[in-house]
N, C-alpha and C positions, 0 to 999 in steps of 0.2 A: 386432476392431481397436481398438473404445473401450476394452473393458478393457484391453488394452496399455498405451493412453495415460494411463488412471488409474491403471495400476499403476507405470508409469514416472513420473509426476508424483509420485506418492508417495515412492517410492523417493528421488527428487531433494530432496521436501521434507522428509525425515527427515534426508537429509545435510546439508542447509542448516542445518536448526535446531540439529543437533548443534555447530555452529560458533558461532552467532548465539544471542545472548542480551539480552535488554533489560534496562535495569538503571535505577535511577531517575534518575541522572545523564543515561544516553543512552537513551532508550528506543527500542523497535522501531517501524520503521514499516511494517505488513505490506498486502500488497495481494490481493484476492480479486476476480475476474473471471468472470462467465459469459458467456452468447454474447452477452448483451443490456446488462448492467451490469456496473459495476465500483464496488469500496469500497475503502475504505482505512482502516487502524487505527493508533494510536499507543498500545502496550502496553507496560506497566512489566512485565515477568515477574516480578521481586523480590516484588510485591506482588501479582501475578494480576490487576491491573484494566487496564480499557479508560480511556485517559485522554482522547483524542480520535478522532473518528469521522466519516467523510464518505462518502456515497455518491450513486450515480446518482439514485437513487430518492426520495432525501430533497430534492436539488437540483433543483427544479424544472427550472433553464434546462439542466443537465446532463442531465437525462431527457430532453429535447427532441432535445438532441446526439445524435451517434452517434459510434462509432469512436474514433480517436485524441483529436477534436476533446472528447469525454467525459471521457476519460480527462485531460487537460490542464485542465479544469475543475474536477475532483475534486481533481487535485493541488494547483491553487492553495487550494483551499477546505481542504484538511487543513492546509497550511503555514500559512494565515493563522489556522485556528484552532489549532493548536500552538504558534504564536508569542503568540497571545492567552493562552495557557495557561502561558506560560514557558519552552516547550522549544524550544530553538534547534539541537541536534543530535540525530541517531537513526541507528538503523542499521537499513538497508534489507533488508527479507527479501520477495526476489521470490515467495516461497509455493510454490516451484517451476514455476512460469512462465518461459519462456524470455524474456532481458530484451532484449524486443523489440517493436514496436508499441505497443499500448497502454499494457503496464506500462512501457516506456521512456519513453511520454510524461507517463504522471503521475509518474516519477520526475524527468524534466528539469522539469516544471512546478512541482514543489514546491520543486529547486534554485533555479528561477528565483524563488520568492516569497520566499527568505530562509532554508530548511532546509539545514543540513550535514548531508552524509553520503557 
């Protein structure tokens, strides 16, 4: 069963990435979630560089939180870092995960903090 879930996510991720591309003007906000942590990166695919990143292991307050609360803290943190770097608009890449739960909480928090996508 686990292999089927992994293969399904890889297939969805490939499908998403054929349509999404982060540019210098509008970089890609991608999400990775493990069972206990969540991470977000803003990536410029044209240059192949990570512009800004935030993760629950880096942020002490987010590491103590769990679940959707942790995702909200990381969404707010990535939006603040992106705005400080001069990034206002991004393309959201859910990375093959369902847009539900922690992924949705991160996206909503990033929107509330001022990122447009």
